[in-house]
All heavy atoms as TSV, in Angstrom:
chain	resi	resn	atom	element	x	y	z
A	1	MET	N	N	-0.839	8.975	-14.602
A	1	MET	CA	C	-1.348	8.545	-13.318
A	1	MET	C	C	-0.258	7.887	-12.484
A	1	MET	O	O	-0.247	8.000	-11.275
A	1	MET	CB	C	-2.522	7.587	-13.522
A	1	MET	CG	C	-3.267	7.281	-12.262
A	1	MET	SD	S	-3.902	8.717	-11.446
A	1	MET	CE	C	-5.607	8.340	-11.369
A	2	GLN	N	N	0.687	7.206	-13.141
A	2	GLN	CA	C	1.756	6.550	-12.399
A	2	GLN	C	C	2.627	7.569	-11.669
A	2	GLN	O	O	3.028	7.330	-10.532
A	2	GLN	CB	C	2.618	5.696	-13.314
A	2	GLN	CG	C	3.660	4.914	-12.543
A	2	GLN	CD	C	4.446	3.972	-13.417
A	2	GLN	OE1	O	4.152	3.797	-14.587
A	2	GLN	NE2	N	5.459	3.367	-12.862
A	3	SER	N	N	2.899	8.716	-12.282
A	3	SER	CA	C	3.719	9.721	-11.605
A	3	SER	C	C	2.998	10.250	-10.367
A	3	SER	O	O	3.628	10.535	-9.345
A	3	SER	CB	C	4.085	10.860	-12.552
A	3	SER	OG	O	2.926	11.520	-13.003
A	4	GLN	N	N	1.678	10.352	-10.420
A	4	GLN	CA	C	0.892	10.778	-9.259
A	4	GLN	C	C	0.999	9.733	-8.144
A	4	GLN	O	O	1.141	10.072	-6.972
A	4	GLN	CB	C	-0.561	10.982	-9.658
A	4	GLN	CG	C	-1.434	11.512	-8.548
A	4	GLN	CD	C	-2.881	11.693	-9.005
A	4	GLN	OE1	O	-3.264	11.317	-10.105
A	4	GLN	NE2	N	-3.681	12.275	-8.146
A	5	ALA	N	N	0.962	8.470	-8.514
A	5	ALA	CA	C	1.084	7.394	-7.525
A	5	ALA	C	C	2.480	7.383	-6.909
A	5	ALA	O	O	2.625	7.188	-5.700
A	5	ALA	CB	C	0.770	6.047	-8.171
A	6	LEU	N	N	3.506	7.609	-7.711
A	6	LEU	CA	C	4.868	7.667	-7.181
A	6	LEU	C	C	5.023	8.822	-6.200
A	6	LEU	O	O	5.640	8.675	-5.144
A	6	LEU	CB	C	5.889	7.792	-8.312
A	6	LEU	CG	C	6.101	6.538	-9.151
A	6	LEU	CD1	C	6.934	6.856	-10.385
A	6	LEU	CD2	C	6.749	5.448	-8.329
A	7	ALA	N	N	4.447	9.965	-6.539
A	7	ALA	CA	C	4.506	11.123	-5.643
A	7	ALA	C	C	3.757	10.832	-4.343
A	7	ALA	O	O	4.250	11.150	-3.253
A	7	ALA	CB	C	3.919	12.351	-6.330
A	8	ALA	N	N	2.595	10.197	-4.442
A	8	ALA	CA	C	1.824	9.851	-3.245
A	8	ALA	C	C	2.605	8.873	-2.381
A	8	ALA	O	O	2.655	9.011	-1.154
A	8	ALA	CB	C	0.475	9.253	-3.638
A	9	LYS	N	N	3.230	7.898	-3.009
A	9	LYS	CA	C	4.033	6.915	-2.270
A	9	LYS	C	C	5.151	7.614	-1.511
A	9	LYS	O	O	5.371	7.354	-0.328
A	9	LYS	CB	C	4.608	5.880	-3.212
A	9	LYS	CG	C	5.534	4.890	-2.522
A	9	LYS	CD	C	6.467	4.267	-3.545
A	9	LYS	CE	C	7.587	3.526	-2.875
A	9	LYS	NZ	N	8.809	4.269	-2.757
A	10	GLN	N	N	5.850	8.508	-2.171
A	10	GLN	CA	C	6.958	9.202	-1.521
A	10	GLN	C	C	6.478	10.045	-0.347
A	10	GLN	O	O	7.175	10.167	0.655
A	10	GLN	CB	C	7.706	10.075	-2.533
A	10	GLN	CG	C	8.468	9.251	-3.543
A	10	GLN	CD	C	9.076	10.091	-4.654
A	10	GLN	OE1	O	8.677	11.222	-4.883
A	10	GLN	NE2	N	10.036	9.525	-5.353
A	11	GLN	N	N	5.286	10.586	-0.461
A	11	GLN	CA	C	4.753	11.445	0.593
A	11	GLN	C	C	4.259	10.661	1.804
A	11	GLN	O	O	4.376	11.131	2.932
A	11	GLN	CB	C	3.604	12.310	0.069
A	11	GLN	CG	C	4.033	13.383	-0.888
A	11	GLN	CD	C	2.840	14.125	-1.468
A	11	GLN	OE1	O	1.693	13.762	-1.236
A	11	GLN	NE2	N	3.120	15.166	-2.230
A	12	ILE	N	N	3.688	9.479	1.587
A	12	ILE	CA	C	3.000	8.810	2.698
A	12	ILE	C	C	3.582	7.475	3.136
A	12	ILE	O	O	3.179	6.958	4.173
A	12	ILE	CB	C	1.507	8.620	2.377
A	12	ILE	CG1	C	1.328	7.689	1.196
A	12	ILE	CG2	C	0.819	9.935	2.169
A	12	ILE	CD1	C	-0.092	7.283	0.953
A	13	ALA	N	N	4.515	6.902	2.406
A	13	ALA	CA	C	5.022	5.565	2.737
A	13	ALA	C	C	5.557	5.492	4.159
A	13	ALA	O	O	5.176	4.603	4.930
A	13	ALA	CB	C	6.098	5.137	1.746
A	14	GLN	N	N	6.413	6.416	4.528
A	14	GLN	CA	C	7.014	6.362	5.858
A	14	GLN	C	C	5.967	6.507	6.958
A	14	GLN	O	O	5.967	5.764	7.931
A	14	GLN	CB	C	8.087	7.425	6.002
A	14	GLN	CG	C	8.851	7.292	7.301
A	14	GLN	CD	C	10.034	8.236	7.384
A	14	GLN	OE1	O	10.288	9.009	6.479
A	14	GLN	NE2	N	10.760	8.172	8.468
A	15	SER	N	N	5.037	7.452	6.788
A	15	SER	CA	C	4.024	7.647	7.830
A	15	SER	C	C	3.076	6.453	7.923
A	15	SER	O	O	2.647	6.079	9.012
A	15	SER	CB	C	3.251	8.948	7.619
A	15	SER	OG	O	2.471	8.888	6.453
A	16	LEU	N	N	2.750	5.825	6.790
A	16	LEU	CA	C	1.898	4.625	6.820
A	16	LEU	C	C	2.552	3.531	7.649
A	16	LEU	O	O	1.904	2.894	8.479
A	16	LEU	CB	C	1.672	4.087	5.403
A	16	LEU	CG	C	0.471	4.551	4.625
A	16	LEU	CD1	C	0.480	3.930	3.240
A	16	LEU	CD2	C	-0.815	4.244	5.325
A	17	MET	N	N	3.844	3.310	7.417
A	17	MET	CA	C	4.549	2.247	8.127
A	17	MET	C	C	4.746	2.591	9.600
A	17	MET	O	O	4.761	1.703	10.445
A	17	MET	CB	C	5.866	1.928	7.434
A	17	MET	CG	C	5.643	1.277	6.068
A	17	MET	SD	S	7.133	0.713	5.241
A	17	MET	CE	C	7.940	2.259	4.864
A	18	GLN	N	N	4.859	3.871	9.926
A	18	GLN	CA	C	4.981	4.269	11.326
A	18	GLN	C	C	3.641	4.142	12.055
A	18	GLN	O	O	3.595	3.768	13.220
A	18	GLN	CB	C	5.490	5.702	11.441
A	18	GLN	CG	C	6.956	5.830	11.097
A	18	GLN	CD	C	7.427	7.275	11.078
A	18	GLN	OE1	O	6.627	8.204	11.018
A	18	GLN	NE2	N	8.738	7.458	11.121
A	19	GLN	N	N	2.549	4.440	11.361
A	19	GLN	CA	C	1.219	4.374	11.963
A	19	GLN	C	C	0.775	2.947	12.226
A	19	GLN	O	O	0.022	2.692	13.166
A	19	GLN	CB	C	0.182	5.053	11.060
A	19	GLN	CG	C	0.309	6.537	10.978
A	19	GLN	CD	C	-0.609	7.112	9.898
A	19	GLN	OE1	O	-1.513	6.444	9.406
A	19	GLN	NE2	N	-0.363	8.341	9.527
A	20	ASN	N	N	1.187	2.030	11.379
A	20	ASN	CA	C	0.728	0.652	11.511
A	20	ASN	C	C	1.904	-0.299	11.335
A	20	ASN	O	O	2.414	-0.453	10.225
A	20	ASN	CB	C	-0.353	0.352	10.482
A	20	ASN	CG	C	-1.079	-0.925	10.792
A	20	ASN	OD1	O	-0.496	-1.863	11.324
A	20	ASN	ND2	N	-2.352	-0.979	10.479
A	21	PRO	N	N	2.335	-0.957	12.398
A	21	PRO	CA	C	3.492	-1.852	12.298
A	21	PRO	C	C	3.255	-3.071	11.400
A	21	PRO	O	O	4.208	-3.749	11.029
A	21	PRO	CB	C	3.742	-2.278	13.747
A	21	PRO	CG	C	2.470	-2.026	14.464
A	21	PRO	CD	C	1.786	-0.898	13.741
A	22	ALA	N	N	2.016	-3.341	11.026
A	22	ALA	CA	C	1.732	-4.450	10.107
A	22	ALA	C	C	2.207	-4.123	8.692
A	22	ALA	O	O	2.486	-5.027	7.909
A	22	ALA	CB	C	0.246	-4.755	10.087
A	23	PHE	N	N	2.308	-2.846	8.353
A	23	PHE	CA	C	2.759	-2.434	7.023
A	23	PHE	C	C	4.274	-2.336	7.032
A	23	PHE	O	O	4.856	-1.577	7.796
A	23	PHE	CB	C	2.160	-1.079	6.633
A	23	PHE	CG	C	0.648	-1.047	6.587
A	23	PHE	CD1	C	-0.019	0.143	6.735
A	23	PHE	CD2	C	-0.100	-2.185	6.393
A	23	PHE	CE1	C	-1.411	0.198	6.685
A	23	PHE	CE2	C	-1.489	-2.154	6.344
A	23	PHE	CZ	C	-2.141	-0.956	6.494
A	24	PHE	N	N	4.923	-3.120	6.164
A	24	PHE	CA	C	6.385	-3.101	6.168
A	24	PHE	C	C	6.986	-2.677	4.834
A	24	PHE	O	O	8.195	-2.631	4.680
A	24	PHE	CB	C	6.958	-4.443	6.630
A	24	PHE	CG	C	6.642	-5.600	5.717
A	24	PHE	CD1	C	7.480	-5.931	4.676
A	24	PHE	CD2	C	5.509	-6.348	5.921
A	24	PHE	CE1	C	7.198	-6.996	3.842
A	24	PHE	CE2	C	5.211	-7.426	5.107
A	24	PHE	CZ	C	6.062	-7.747	4.063
A	25	GLY	N	N	6.162	-2.318	3.877
A	25	GLY	CA	C	6.668	-1.831	2.599
A	25	GLY	C	C	5.550	-1.212	1.782
A	25	GLY	O	O	4.383	-1.577	1.936
A	26	VAL	N	N	5.914	-0.245	0.940
A	26	VAL	CA	C	4.943	0.420	0.062
A	26	VAL	C	C	5.594	0.578	-1.308
A	26	VAL	O	O	6.751	0.986	-1.416
A	26	VAL	CB	C	4.536	1.811	0.603
A	26	VAL	CG1	C	3.540	2.485	-0.331
A	26	VAL	CG2	C	3.951	1.701	2.002
A	27	GLY	N	N	4.850	0.240	-2.343
A	27	GLY	CA	C	5.331	0.391	-3.711
A	27	GLY	C	C	4.212	0.930	-4.590
A	27	GLY	O	O	3.159	1.344	-4.097
A	28	VAL	N	N	4.428	0.907	-5.886
A	28	VAL	CA	C	3.431	1.352	-6.852
A	28	VAL	C	C	3.270	0.259	-7.898
A	28	VAL	O	O	4.251	-0.303	-8.376
A	28	VAL	CB	C	3.855	2.685	-7.526
A	28	VAL	CG1	C	2.886	3.072	-8.638
A	28	VAL	CG2	C	3.955	3.793	-6.492
A	29	GLY	N	N	2.019	-0.062	-8.214
A	29	GLY	CA	C	1.735	-1.085	-9.215
A	29	GLY	C	C	0.410	-0.809	-9.890
A	29	GLY	O	O	-0.138	0.287	-9.780
A	30	GLN	N	N	-0.119	-1.813	-10.577
A	30	GLN	CA	C	-1.406	-1.678	-11.265
A	30	GLN	C	C	-2.555	-1.926	-10.300
A	30	GLN	O	O	-2.463	-2.764	-9.410
A	30	GLN	CB	C	-1.535	-2.719	-12.377
A	30	GLN	CG	C	-0.738	-2.447	-13.602
A	30	GLN	CD	C	-0.992	-3.530	-14.639
A	30	GLN	OE1	O	-1.087	-4.701	-14.308
A	30	GLN	NE2	N	-1.073	-3.123	-15.877
A	31	SER	N	N	-3.642	-1.205	-10.518
A	31	SER	CA	C	-4.870	-1.471	-9.786
A	31	SER	C	C	-5.457	-2.779	-10.300
A	31	SER	O	O	-5.434	-3.038	-11.507
A	31	SER	CB	C	-5.861	-0.325	-10.019
A	31	SER	OG	O	-7.110	-0.639	-9.465
A	32	LEU	N	N	-5.954	-3.609	-9.404
A	32	LEU	CA	C	-6.532	-4.884	-9.831
A	32	LEU	C	C	-7.861	-4.711	-10.549
A	32	LEU	O	O	-8.180	-5.458	-11.464
A	32	LEU	CB	C	-6.710	-5.817	-8.634
A	32	LEU	CG	C	-5.416	-6.314	-7.994
A	32	LEU	CD1	C	-5.730	-7.167	-6.772
A	32	LEU	CD2	C	-4.587	-7.091	-8.989
A	33	ASP	N	N	-8.654	-3.700	-10.131
A	33	ASP	CA	C	-9.961	-3.533	-10.752
A	33	ASP	C	C	-9.910	-2.686	-12.020
A	33	ASP	O	O	-10.860	-2.693	-12.797
A	33	ASP	CB	C	-10.986	-2.976	-9.764
A	33	ASP	CG	C	-10.605	-1.608	-9.236
A	33	ASP	OD1	O	-9.432	-1.233	-9.307
A	33	ASP	OD2	O	-11.499	-0.908	-8.732
A	34	ASP	N	N	-8.826	-1.969	-12.257
A	34	ASP	CA	C	-8.650	-1.191	-13.487
A	34	ASP	C	C	-7.160	-1.111	-13.784
A	34	ASP	O	O	-6.474	-0.201	-13.323
A	34	ASP	CB	C	-9.244	0.212	-13.338
A	34	ASP	CG	C	-9.180	1.015	-14.631
A	34	ASP	OD1	O	-8.585	0.540	-15.628
A	34	ASP	OD2	O	-9.731	2.130	-14.653
A	35	PRO	N	N	-6.623	-2.070	-14.548
A	35	PRO	CA	C	-5.188	-2.138	-14.802
A	35	PRO	C	C	-4.584	-0.886	-15.449
A	35	PRO	O	O	-3.373	-0.720	-15.447
A	35	PRO	CB	C	-5.045	-3.352	-15.727
A	35	PRO	CG	C	-6.257	-4.165	-15.478
A	35	PRO	CD	C	-7.348	-3.186	-15.143
A	36	LYS	N	N	-5.416	-0.008	-15.987
A	36	LYS	CA	C	-4.898	1.240	-16.568
A	36	LYS	C	C	-4.562	2.258	-15.486
A	36	LYS	O	O	-3.910	3.252	-15.754
A	36	LYS	CB	C	-5.917	1.839	-17.533
A	36	LYS	CG	C	-6.173	0.964	-18.739
A	36	LYS	CD	C	-7.245	1.564	-19.610
A	36	LYS	CE	C	-7.604	0.576	-20.714
A	36	LYS	NZ	N	-8.782	1.003	-21.447
A	37	GLN	N	N	-5.037	2.000	-14.266
A	37	GLN	CA	C	-4.827	2.913	-13.142
A	37	GLN	C	C	-3.693	2.403	-12.256
A	37	GLN	O	O	-3.509	1.198	-12.089
A	37	GLN	CB	C	-6.106	3.024	-12.302
A	37	GLN	CG	C	-7.287	3.577	-13.047
A	37	GLN	CD	C	-7.107	5.041	-13.388
A	37	GLN	OE1	O	-6.597	5.815	-12.589
A	37	GLN	NE2	N	-7.522	5.410	-14.575
A	38	ALA	N	N	-2.961	3.329	-11.688
A	38	ALA	CA	C	-1.910	2.973	-10.731
A	38	ALA	C	C	-2.528	2.774	-9.351
A	38	ALA	O	O	-3.612	3.272	-9.066
A	38	ALA	CB	C	-0.873	4.086	-10.678
A	39	ALA	N	N	-1.831	2.023	-8.535
A	39	ALA	CA	C	-2.282	1.799	-7.157
A	39	ALA	C	C	-1.070	1.737	-6.248
A	39	ALA	O	O	0.017	1.333	-6.667
A	39	ALA	CB	C	-3.062	0.489	-7.062
A	40	LEU	N	N	-1.263	2.142	-4.999
A	40	LEU	CA	C	-0.242	1.927	-3.992
A	40	LEU	C	C	-0.295	0.457	-3.605
A	40	LEU	O	O	-1.372	-0.082	-3.348
A	40	LEU	CB	C	-0.510	2.785	-2.753
A	40	LEU	CG	C	-0.385	4.289	-2.937
A	40	LEU	CD1	C	-0.823	5.007	-1.667
A	40	LEU	CD2	C	1.035	4.672	-3.290
A	41	VAL	N	N	0.830	-0.207	-3.602
A	41	VAL	CA	C	0.907	-1.607	-3.192
A	41	VAL	C	C	1.501	-1.604	-1.792
A	41	VAL	O	O	2.624	-1.152	-1.590
A	41	VAL	CB	C	1.781	-2.429	-4.157
A	41	VAL	CG1	C	1.847	-3.883	-3.708
A	41	VAL	CG2	C	1.240	-2.327	-5.584
A	42	ILE	N	N	0.711	-2.064	-0.841
A	42	ILE	CA	C	1.111	-2.028	0.563
A	42	ILE	C	C	1.335	-3.463	1.027
A	42	ILE	O	O	0.447	-4.310	0.924
A	42	ILE	CB	C	0.040	-1.321	1.421
A	42	ILE	CG1	C	-0.177	0.104	0.884
A	42	ILE	CG2	C	0.436	-1.319	2.890
A	42	ILE	CD1	C	-1.351	0.836	1.486
A	43	TYR	N	N	2.535	-3.721	1.534
A	43	TYR	CA	C	2.911	-5.052	1.998
A	43	TYR	C	C	2.580	-5.169	3.482
A	43	TYR	O	O	2.971	-4.310	4.275
A	43	TYR	CB	C	4.393	-5.313	1.723
A	43	TYR	CG	C	4.662	-5.334	0.239
A	43	TYR	CD1	C	4.962	-4.163	-0.451
A	43	TYR	CD2	C	4.552	-6.520	-0.481
A	43	TYR	CE1	C	5.172	-4.172	-1.817
A	43	TYR	CE2	C	4.760	-6.532	-1.859
A	43	TYR	CZ	C	5.064	-5.359	-2.519
A	43	TYR	OH	O	5.255	-5.379	-3.880
A	44	VAL	N	N	1.837	-6.220	3.822
A	44	VAL	CA	C	1.283	-6.382	5.164
A	44	VAL	C	C	1.787	-7.685	5.782
A	44	VAL	O	O	1.748	-8.745	5.143
A	44	VAL	CB	C	-0.267	-6.415	5.107
A	44	VAL	CG1	C	-0.867	-6.491	6.502
A	44	VAL	CG2	C	-0.815	-5.216	4.348
A	45	ASP	N	N	2.217	-7.600	7.029
A	45	ASP	CA	C	2.658	-8.775	7.776
A	45	ASP	C	C	1.436	-9.640	8.104
A	45	ASP	O	O	0.494	-9.181	8.738
A	45	ASP	CB	C	3.350	-8.329	9.064
A	45	ASP	CG	C	3.949	-9.484	9.853
A	45	ASP	OD1	O	3.530	-10.643	9.681
A	45	ASP	OD2	O	4.846	-9.205	10.677
A	46	ARG	N	N	1.469	-10.875	7.684
A	46	ARG	CA	C	0.363	-11.824	7.869
A	46	ARG	C	C	-0.034	-11.978	9.338
A	46	ARG	O	O	-1.194	-12.211	9.666
A	46	ARG	CB	C	0.789	-13.187	7.312
A	46	ARG	CG	C	-0.208	-14.285	7.447
A	46	ARG	CD	C	0.272	-15.594	6.830
A	46	ARG	NE	N	0.799	-15.461	5.488
A	46	ARG	CZ	C	0.065	-15.356	4.369
A	46	ARG	NH1	N	-1.244	-15.373	4.461
A	46	ARG	NH2	N	0.635	-15.236	3.197
A	47	ARG	N	N	0.915	-11.830	10.244
A	47	ARG	CA	C	0.635	-12.022	11.664
A	47	ARG	C	C	-0.062	-10.822	12.306
A	47	ARG	O	O	-0.521	-10.911	13.432
A	47	ARG	CB	C	1.936	-12.298	12.420
A	47	ARG	CG	C	2.605	-13.611	11.982
A	47	ARG	CD	C	3.987	-13.733	12.524
A	47	ARG	NE	N	4.785	-12.628	11.939
A	47	ARG	CZ	C	5.984	-12.264	12.337
A	47	ARG	NH1	N	6.552	-12.876	13.339
A	47	ARG	NH2	N	6.624	-11.282	11.741
A	48	MET	N	N	-0.148	-9.694	11.577
A	48	MET	CA	C	-0.711	-8.480	12.174
A	48	MET	C	C	-1.700	-7.771	11.247
A	48	MET	O	O	-1.831	-6.560	11.298
A	48	MET	CB	C	0.423	-7.501	12.507
A	48	MET	CG	C	1.433	-8.018	13.484
A	48	MET	SD	S	2.627	-6.773	13.971
A	48	MET	CE	C	3.669	-6.629	12.530
A	49	VAL	N	N	-2.394	-8.490	10.395
A	49	VAL	CA	C	-3.298	-7.859	9.430
A	49	VAL	C	C	-4.369	-7.047	10.165
A	49	VAL	O	O	-5.071	-7.572	11.021
A	49	VAL	CB	C	-3.974	-8.916	8.529
A	49	VAL	CG1	C	-4.961	-8.270	7.577
A	49	VAL	CG2	C	-2.927	-9.693	7.749
A	50	PRO	N	N	-4.487	-5.751	9.820
A	50	PRO	CA	C	-5.518	-4.914	10.450
A	50	PRO	C	C	-6.917	-5.400	10.066
A	50	PRO	O	O	-7.106	-6.032	9.031
A	50	PRO	CB	C	-5.267	-3.520	9.866
A	50	PRO	CG	C	-3.906	-3.569	9.273
A	50	PRO	CD	C	-3.640	-4.986	8.918
A	51	THR	N	N	-7.913	-5.085	10.900
A	51	THR	CA	C	-9.283	-5.505	10.607
A	51	THR	C	C	-9.831	-4.795	9.375
A	51	THR	O	O	-10.687	-5.329	8.686
A	51	THR	CB	C	-10.219	-5.240	11.799
A	51	THR	OG1	O	-10.122	-3.875	12.166
A	51	THR	CG2	C	-9.856	-6.122	12.967
A	52	GLN	N	N	-9.351	-3.586	9.098
A	52	GLN	CA	C	-9.788	-2.859	7.902
A	52	GLN	C	C	-8.575	-2.451	7.076
A	52	GLN	O	O	-7.589	-1.950	7.618
A	52	GLN	CB	C	-10.578	-1.621	8.276
A	52	GLN	CG	C	-11.920	-1.934	8.891
A	52	GLN	CD	C	-12.752	-0.680	9.055
A	52	GLN	OE1	O	-12.236	0.422	9.126
A	52	GLN	NE2	N	-14.053	-0.853	9.092
A	53	LEU	N	N	-8.695	-2.665	5.773
A	53	LEU	CA	C	-7.674	-2.238	4.823
A	53	LEU	C	C	-8.363	-1.304	3.827
A	53	LEU	O	O	-9.127	-1.767	2.976
A	53	LEU	CB	C	-7.059	-3.449	4.114
A	53	LEU	CG	C	-6.309	-4.436	5.019
A	53	LEU	CD1	C	-5.935	-5.693	4.256
A	53	LEU	CD2	C	-5.072	-3.787	5.615
A	54	PRO	N	N	-8.125	-0.004	3.932
A	54	PRO	CA	C	-8.836	0.963	3.085
A	54	PRO	C	C	-8.591	0.745	1.588
A	54	PRO	O	O	-7.489	0.401	1.176
A	54	PRO	CB	C	-8.275	2.316	3.520
A	54	PRO	CG	C	-7.462	2.081	4.727
A	54	PRO	CD	C	-7.186	0.628	4.831
A	55	ALA	N	N	-9.644	0.944	0.794
A	55	ALA	CA	C	-9.550	0.805	-0.661
A	55	ALA	C	C	-8.772	1.947	-1.299
A	55	ALA	O	O	-8.258	1.809	-2.412
A	55	ALA	CB	C	-10.945	0.728	-1.267
A	56	THR	N	N	-8.674	3.066	-0.587
A	56	THR	CA	C	-7.885	4.204	-1.070
A	56	THR	C	C	-7.122	4.815	0.107
A	56	THR	O	O	-7.563	4.727	1.252
A	56	THR	CB	C	-8.759	5.304	-1.712
A	56	THR	OG1	O	-9.663	5.808	-0.733
A	56	THR	CG2	C	-9.525	4.794	-2.924
A	57	VAL	N	N	-6.002	5.413	-0.205
A	57	VAL	CA	C	-5.215	6.173	0.764
A	57	VAL	C	C	-4.837	7.478	0.078
A	57	VAL	O	O	-4.248	7.463	-1.013
A	57	VAL	CB	C	-3.944	5.407	1.197
A	57	VAL	CG1	C	-3.050	6.285	2.056
A	57	VAL	CG2	C	-4.301	4.123	1.929
A	58	ASN	N	N	-5.239	8.587	0.675
A	58	ASN	CA	C	-4.991	9.915	0.085
A	58	ASN	C	C	-5.484	9.985	-1.362
A	58	ASN	O	O	-4.825	10.557	-2.229
A	58	ASN	CB	C	-3.518	10.283	0.158
A	58	ASN	CG	C	-3.092	10.700	1.545
A	58	ASN	OD1	O	-3.829	10.523	2.509
A	58	ASN	ND2	N	-1.914	11.247	1.666
A	59	GLY	N	N	-6.605	9.342	-1.637
A	59	GLY	CA	C	-7.194	9.389	-2.969
A	59	GLY	C	C	-6.614	8.397	-3.965
A	59	GLY	O	O	-7.093	8.296	-5.088
A	60	MET	N	N	-5.596	7.642	-3.561
A	60	MET	CA	C	-4.985	6.647	-4.460
A	60	MET	C	C	-5.562	5.268	-4.158
A	60	MET	O	O	-5.760	4.904	-2.999
A	60	MET	CB	C	-3.463	6.599	-4.257
A	60	MET	CG	C	-2.728	7.840	-4.698
A	60	MET	SD	S	-2.890	8.217	-6.463
A	60	MET	CE	C	-2.428	6.701	-7.225
A	61	ARG	N	N	-5.810	4.500	-5.214
A	61	ARG	CA	C	-6.249	3.116	-5.045
A	61	ARG	C	C	-5.159	2.343	-4.311
A	61	ARG	O	O	-3.977	2.687	-4.398
A	61	ARG	CB	C	-6.471	2.457	-6.402
A	61	ARG	CG	C	-7.599	3.075	-7.199
A	61	ARG	CD	C	-7.521	2.546	-8.634
A	61	ARG	NE	N	-8.470	3.207	-9.478
A	61	ARG	CZ	C	-9.596	2.648	-9.913
A	61	ARG	NH1	N	-9.873	1.404	-9.620
A	61	ARG	NH2	N	-10.422	3.324	-10.661
A	62	THR	N	N	-5.559	1.292	-3.619
A	62	THR	CA	C	-4.589	0.472	-2.900
A	62	THR	C	C	-4.727	-0.992	-3.273
A	62	THR	O	O	-5.785	-1.457	-3.688
A	62	THR	CB	C	-4.779	0.600	-1.375
A	62	THR	OG1	O	-6.123	0.273	-1.056
A	62	THR	CG2	C	-4.452	1.992	-0.887
A	63	ARG	N	N	-3.614	-1.689	-3.175
A	63	ARG	CA	C	-3.561	-3.148	-3.260
A	63	ARG	C	C	-2.774	-3.605	-2.055
A	63	ARG	O	O	-1.803	-2.960	-1.662
A	63	ARG	CB	C	-2.791	-3.600	-4.506
A	63	ARG	CG	C	-3.569	-3.551	-5.766
A	63	ARG	CD	C	-2.739	-3.956	-6.953
A	63	ARG	NE	N	-2.051	-5.230	-6.815
A	63	ARG	CZ	C	-1.197	-5.697	-7.720
A	63	ARG	NH1	N	-0.931	-5.001	-8.803
A	63	ARG	NH2	N	-0.606	-6.850	-7.548
A	64	TYR	N	N	-3.160	-4.707	-1.482
A	64	TYR	CA	C	-2.464	-5.235	-0.312
A	64	TYR	C	C	-1.877	-6.596	-0.645
A	64	TYR	O	O	-2.544	-7.434	-1.251
A	64	TYR	CB	C	-3.412	-5.342	0.881
A	64	TYR	CG	C	-3.910	-3.977	1.315
A	64	TYR	CD1	C	-5.087	-3.458	0.807
A	64	TYR	CD2	C	-3.167	-3.208	2.202
A	64	TYR	CE1	C	-5.525	-2.194	1.185
A	64	TYR	CE2	C	-3.606	-1.942	2.574
A	64	TYR	CZ	C	-4.778	-1.456	2.052
A	64	TYR	OH	O	-5.218	-0.193	2.418
A	65	VAL	N	N	-0.647	-6.785	-0.259
A	65	VAL	CA	C	0.015	-8.065	-0.416
A	65	VAL	C	C	0.326	-8.556	0.994
A	65	VAL	O	O	1.132	-7.951	1.707
A	65	VAL	CB	C	1.315	-7.935	-1.246
A	65	VAL	CG1	C	2.016	-9.276	-1.364
A	65	VAL	CG2	C	1.009	-7.346	-2.618
A	66	VAL	N	N	-0.355	-9.621	1.398
A	66	VAL	CA	C	-0.184	-10.161	2.738
A	66	VAL	C	C	0.902	-11.232	2.667
A	66	VAL	O	O	0.820	-12.164	1.871
A	66	VAL	CB	C	-1.514	-10.742	3.269
A	66	VAL	CG1	C	-1.328	-11.343	4.642
A	66	VAL	CG2	C	-2.582	-9.653	3.288
A	67	MET	N	N	1.935	-11.055	3.506
A	67	MET	CA	C	3.095	-11.931	3.448
A	67	MET	C	C	3.557	-12.291	4.846
A	67	MET	O	O	3.230	-11.622	5.821
A	67	MET	CB	C	4.256	-11.210	2.737
A	67	MET	CG	C	3.934	-10.744	1.344
A	67	MET	SD	S	5.303	-9.806	0.626
A	67	MET	CE	C	6.504	-11.086	0.409
A	68	THR	N	N	4.359	-13.330	4.928
A	68	THR	CA	C	5.026	-13.667	6.167
A	68	THR	C	C	6.379	-12.983	6.147
A	68	THR	O	O	7.148	-13.140	5.193
A	68	THR	CB	C	5.207	-15.193	6.293
A	68	THR	OG1	O	3.916	-15.800	6.248
A	68	THR	CG2	C	5.919	-15.571	7.571
A	69	VAL	N	N	6.661	-12.208	7.174
A	69	VAL	CA	C	7.924	-11.492	7.266
A	69	VAL	C	C	8.937	-12.406	7.955
A	69	VAL	O	O	8.710	-12.867	9.069
A	69	VAL	CB	C	7.770	-10.175	8.051
A	69	VAL	CG1	C	9.098	-9.468	8.186
A	69	VAL	CG2	C	6.748	-9.289	7.378
A	70	CYS	N	N	10.021	-12.683	7.279
A	70	CYS	CA	C	11.084	-13.522	7.852
A	70	CYS	C	C	12.228	-12.625	8.289
A	70	CYS	O	O	12.693	-11.793	7.529
A	70	CYS	CB	C	11.583	-14.517	6.817
A	70	CYS	SG	S	10.330	-15.646	6.248
A	71	MET	N	N	12.651	-12.830	9.503
A	71	MET	CA	C	13.774	-12.026	9.998
A	71	MET	C	C	14.817	-12.902	10.603
A	71	MET	O	O	14.691	-13.909	11.052
A	71	MET	CB	C	13.292	-10.999	11.020
A	71	MET	CG	C	12.358	-10.019	10.413
A	71	MET	SD	S	12.359	-8.555	11.433
A	71	MET	CE	C	11.391	-7.504	10.406
């Protein structure tokens, strides 16, 4: 399942970040509700959190890490 998540990340990471400026990074990690499953980990700028954060993207589970972006 992790290889599927890595492939999904490679396919959609750039477009996700282009579609929503609040997303500034995408990785792969464990799903919180089922640690045996992989999930896309999407890093979100705390100042621009979207009103909805989908539980899946392209069929992959998601986790969101809300952070303050320092530049």
